[in-house]
C-alpha positions as CSV (number, residue, x, y, z in Angstrom):
1,Y,42.8,107.3,111.5
2,Q,40.1,107.7,108.5
3,Q,40.4,104.6,105.8
4,A,38.9,105.6,102.5
5,T,38.0,103.0,100.1
6,W,37.0,103.1,95.9
7,S,34.9,100.3,95.3
8,R,35.7,98.2,91.7
9,G,33.5,100.7,89.2
10,C,34.9,103.9,89.8
11,D,34.8,106.0,87.1
12,T,38.6,105.8,86.8
13,T,38.6,108.3,83.4
14,S,41.6,110.7,83.8
15,P,41.0,114.6,83.2
16,V,42.2,115.1,79.4
17,S,44.4,118.7,79.0
18,T,42.9,121.0,76.8
19,G,46.4,122.8,76.3
20,T,45.4,126.1,78.3
21,S,48.5,127.1,81.0
22,S,46.6,126.3,84.1
23,E,46.4,122.6,83.4
24,V,48.2,119.7,83.6
25,D,49.8,118.2,80.7
26,R,49.9,114.5,81.3
27,D,51.9,113.2,78.5
28,H,54.2,115.7,80.0
29,L,54.1,115.5,82.9
30,V,53.9,111.9,83.9
31,K,56.5,108.8,83.7
32,T,56.2,105.8,85.2
33,C,58.5,103.2,87.2
34,F,58.0,100.0,88.5
35,A,59.2,98.8,91.8
36,D,58.9,95.4,92.8
37,F,56.1,94.9,89.9
38,D,54.8,92.0,91.2
39,R,53.7,93.8,94.6
40,S,54.0,98.1,94.0
41,I,53.7,100.4,90.5
42,V,55.2,104.0,91.2
43,L,53.9,107.2,88.8
44,V,56.3,110.0,88.8
45,V,55.7,113.3,87.8
46,E,58.7,115.6,86.8
47,G,58.2,119.1,86.3
48,E,61.1,122.5,86.9
49,V,61.6,124.4,89.8
50,N,64.0,126.3,90.1
51,G,64.7,126.2,86.6
52,E,65.9,122.3,87.0
53,K,64.5,119.1,86.6
54,T,62.9,117.5,90.0
55,I,60.0,114.9,91.3
56,I,56.7,116.9,91.7
57,A,54.2,114.5,92.7
58,A,54.4,110.8,93.4
59,G,52.1,108.2,93.8
60,R,52.0,104.2,94.8
61,V,49.5,101.6,95.0
62,N,50.4,98.3,96.5
63,K,49.3,95.3,96.6
64,V,47.8,94.1,99.8
65,H,49.5,90.5,100.8
66,M,46.8,87.7,100.6
67,S,44.1,90.3,99.1
68,E,42.2,91.3,96.1
69,D,43.2,95.0,97.6
70,M,45.4,97.7,97.4
71,T,46.8,100.6,99.5
72,C,47.1,103.6,97.8
73,A,49.4,106.8,98.9
74,L,50.5,110.1,96.9
75,Q,52.3,113.3,98.0
76,V,52.5,116.5,96.0
77,L,55.1,119.2,96.8
78,P,53.5,121.6,98.7
79,Q,53.7,124.7,95.5
80,F,51.6,122.9,93.1
81,A,49.1,121.4,95.4
82,K,45.3,122.8,94.2
83,K,46.2,122.9,89.9
84,G,44.5,119.6,89.9
85,L,47.7,117.1,89.9
86,G,46.7,115.1,93.0
87,K,43.4,114.3,91.8
88,L,45.0,113.2,88.5
89,L,47.9,111.0,89.3
90,A,45.2,109.2,91.7
91,K,43.0,109.2,89.6
92,D,45.5,107.4,87.6
93,L,46.7,104.8,90.6
94,I,42.9,103.7,90.6
95,A,43.0,103.3,87.0
96,V,46.2,101.2,87.6
97,A,44.8,99.8,90.9
98,A,41.5,98.7,88.6
99,A,43.9,96.8,85.6
100,E,45.9,95.0,88.4
101,G,42.6,93.8,89.2
102,A,42.4,95.3,92.8
103,A,38.6,94.7,93.7
104,K,39.1,97.7,96.1
105,V,41.5,101.2,97.0
106,R,42.6,101.8,100.5
107,A,44.2,104.9,101.7
108,N,44.5,105.7,105.7
109,I,44.3,109.0,106.7
110,H,45.1,110.4,109.9
111,S,41.9,111.5,111.3
112,S,43.3,115.2,111.9
113,N,44.1,115.7,108.0
114,T,40.7,117.1,106.4
115,A,42.5,118.1,103.9
116,A,43.2,114.6,103.1
117,L,40.0,113.3,103.7
118,N,38.2,116.3,101.4
119,F,40.3,115.3,98.7
120,V,40.0,111.0,98.8
121,K,35.9,112.5,99.3
122,S,35.8,114.2,96.1
123,L,37.7,111.2,94.2
124,K,34.0,109.2,95.2
125,F,36.1,107.0,98.3
126,S,34.3,106.2,101.0
127,V,35.4,107.1,104.5
128,N,35.6,104.9,107.5
129,K,37.0,105.9,110.5
130,T,39.0,103.3,112.1
131,S,41.4,103.8,115.9
132,D,43.6,106.3,115.1
133,P,47.4,105.6,117.0
């Protein structure tokens, strides 16, 4: 596995929609829901698939026990990938973690998942090799 780490002080500003159809309109898509707020915060993005409202992306930050760190995970439906939604969601998750006082945000990514590794590098995460299971 590779461990990606974002350290406090990173720019957590989310992109703002300019109103063009190719960009994600954050105010219309992102709905925040909390699952055990003391430990975990989930962000959910809703959209339409085949004319039906559905969750098209979701991300979560979790507090690490006995640490100031948080872990982060997110997933976007394949048909919505590479449109900026994952980056927007990741930046919002980092902002939430920073607001919660996280010293670092970590994500564990399998070393064969080059797309995910490149994605976190684009977000200025540092990547460190750990042992694969």
